[in-house]
C-alpha positions as CSV (number, residue, x, y, z in Angstrom):
1,M,62.2,129.6,44.3
2,T,66.0,129.0,44.2
3,L,68.1,128.2,41.3
4,K,68.9,124.7,42.7
5,K,64.9,124.0,42.4
6,I,64.5,125.5,39.3
7,F,67.7,124.0,37.3
8,P,66.7,120.3,37.4
9,G,63.3,121.0,35.7
10,L,64.9,123.3,33.1
11,A,67.3,120.6,32.3
12,F,64.8,118.1,32.0
13,I,62.7,120.4,29.6
14,F,65.8,121.3,27.5
15,L,66.9,117.5,27.1
16,T,63.4,116.5,26.4
17,L,63.1,119.2,23.5
18,F,66.4,118.6,22.1
19,T,66.7,114.9,22.2
20,I,63.3,114.1,20.3
21,P,64.2,112.9,16.8
22,A,63.0,115.4,14.0
23,Q,60.8,113.8,11.6
24,A,62.2,114.3,7.9
25,A,60.1,116.4,5.7
26,P,58.4,114.6,2.7
27,A,60.6,114.0,-0.2
28,P,59.9,116.3,-3.2
29,F,57.7,114.5,-5.7
30,V,58.8,115.8,-9.2
31,S,58.9,114.4,-12.6
32,G,60.5,110.9,-12.6
33,S,59.6,110.4,-8.7
34,Y,56.8,107.8,-9.5
35,Q,59.5,105.5,-11.6
36,Q,61.8,106.2,-8.5
37,I,59.5,104.8,-6.1
38,L,58.6,101.8,-8.4
39,S,62.4,101.1,-8.7
40,S,63.0,101.2,-5.1
41,N,60.3,98.9,-4.3
42,A,61.2,96.3,-7.0
43,N,59.6,92.9,-6.4
44,R,57.8,94.1,-3.1
45,P,54.1,94.7,-2.8
46,F,53.2,98.2,-1.5
47,M,50.4,100.6,-1.2
48,L,50.6,104.1,-2.3
49,V,48.3,106.6,-0.6
50,I,47.7,109.9,-2.4
51,W,46.1,112.6,-0.2
52,S,45.9,116.3,0.4
53,I,45.7,118.8,3.4
54,N,42.4,120.2,1.7
55,C,40.4,116.9,1.3
56,S,38.3,116.2,4.3
57,S,37.9,112.6,3.3
58,C,41.5,112.0,3.2
59,L,42.1,113.8,6.7
60,K,39.3,111.6,8.2
61,D,41.1,108.6,6.7
62,M,44.4,109.2,8.4
63,E,43.4,107.5,11.7
64,L,42.5,104.4,9.8
65,L,45.9,104.4,7.7
66,S,47.8,104.9,11.2
67,S,46.1,101.9,12.6
68,I,46.9,99.7,9.5
69,H,50.4,101.1,9.5
70,K,50.8,99.9,13.1
71,N,49.0,96.5,12.6
72,R,50.3,95.4,9.2
73,P,54.2,96.5,9.4
74,E,54.8,93.8,6.8
75,L,53.0,96.1,4.0
76,K,55.1,99.1,3.0
77,M,52.7,102.1,2.9
78,I,53.9,105.2,0.9
79,M,52.3,108.5,1.4
80,L,52.1,111.3,-1.4
81,A,50.5,114.8,-0.5
82,A,49.2,116.2,-3.6
83,D,49.5,119.9,-2.4
84,E,51.4,123.0,-3.5
85,P,55.0,123.0,-2.5
86,S,54.1,125.7,0.1
87,A,51.9,123.4,2.2
88,T,55.2,121.1,3.4
89,E,54.9,122.3,6.9
90,Q,50.9,121.5,7.1
91,I,51.8,118.2,5.5
92,Q,54.3,117.4,8.0
93,Q,52.0,118.5,11.0
94,I,49.3,116.1,9.7
95,L,51.5,113.2,9.3
96,E,53.0,113.8,12.9
97,K,49.6,114.0,14.5
98,N,48.5,110.7,12.9
99,Q,51.9,109.0,13.6
100,L,52.4,108.5,9.9
101,A,55.8,110.9,9.7
102,E,58.1,108.1,10.1
103,I,57.2,106.1,7.0
104,E,58.2,107.0,3.5
105,N,56.3,110.3,2.6
106,W,56.4,112.6,-0.7
107,A,54.8,115.7,-1.6
108,Y,54.3,117.4,-4.9
109,A,57.2,119.8,-5.5
110,D,56.2,120.9,-9.1
111,D,53.2,123.5,-9.8
112,N,52.4,121.2,-12.8
113,T,50.2,118.9,-11.0
114,Q,48.5,117.3,-14.1
115,K,51.9,116.2,-15.3
116,L,52.8,114.4,-12.1
117,Q,49.2,112.9,-12.1
118,F,49.6,111.6,-15.8
119,E,52.8,110.0,-14.8
120,I,51.3,108.0,-11.9
121,D,48.1,107.1,-14.0
122,P,47.1,108.6,-17.3
123,K,43.4,107.5,-16.4
124,W,43.4,109.4,-13.0
125,Y,41.9,112.7,-13.0
126,G,43.1,113.9,-9.7
127,E,40.0,112.8,-7.5
128,L,41.1,112.3,-3.8
129,P,41.8,110.3,-1.8
130,R,43.5,107.7,-4.4
131,T,45.0,104.6,-3.2
132,Y,47.0,102.3,-5.4
133,F,47.7,98.7,-4.3
134,F,50.8,97.1,-5.9
135,D,51.7,93.2,-5.9
136,K,55.3,92.2,-5.9
137,A,55.0,92.2,-9.9
138,H,53.7,95.6,-9.6
139,Q,50.3,94.9,-11.0
140,R,48.4,97.8,-9.6
141,S,44.9,98.5,-8.7
142,G,43.9,102.1,-8.2
143,V,40.8,103.0,-6.0
144,S,39.4,106.5,-5.6
145,G,37.6,107.6,-2.5
146,V,37.3,106.4,1.1
147,L,38.0,102.9,1.9
148,S,36.9,100.7,5.0
149,K,39.1,98.6,6.9
150,E,37.4,95.6,5.1
151,D,38.3,97.1,1.7
152,Y,42.2,97.4,2.8
153,D,42.0,93.9,4.0
154,A,40.5,92.8,0.7
155,M,43.1,94.7,-1.3
156,F,46.1,93.4,0.9
157,A,44.7,89.8,0.6
158,K,45.4,90.2,-3.3
159,I,48.7,92.1,-3.3
160,L,50.2,89.8,-0.5
161,K,49.5,86.3,-2.0
């Protein structure tokens, strides 16, 4: 094979690899981040999904969350990975695989996870998955466990009215 035949293929590969936009890593979730999320979404309904790379139910739910994100663009979805700070690469891979990397993502960046959990909800004991639905006045409903599409739709009807 001559260089003339190889070069166009190599150029295509090079351009493809280096023109794909890199997805931003999740923002570090530390003390005060929860209030930051509330402030930046003032007067806006949104959903906060708390998940983990070690939660099999959370991982099974990713496909449905991706579908909801695509089909309900009017609803802001925020993802929060409740994992150790060293898991950032795995978190990013899961988000990219499920086409959720382009939305607002956060990941625990403090080893004191109980303090972070308490800031989010003093009545939450860390069970995952945990989803919070906020209406525009930021009245919230928290639900632990896996939700069905119908469960999500019912909650959206409440927060979007």
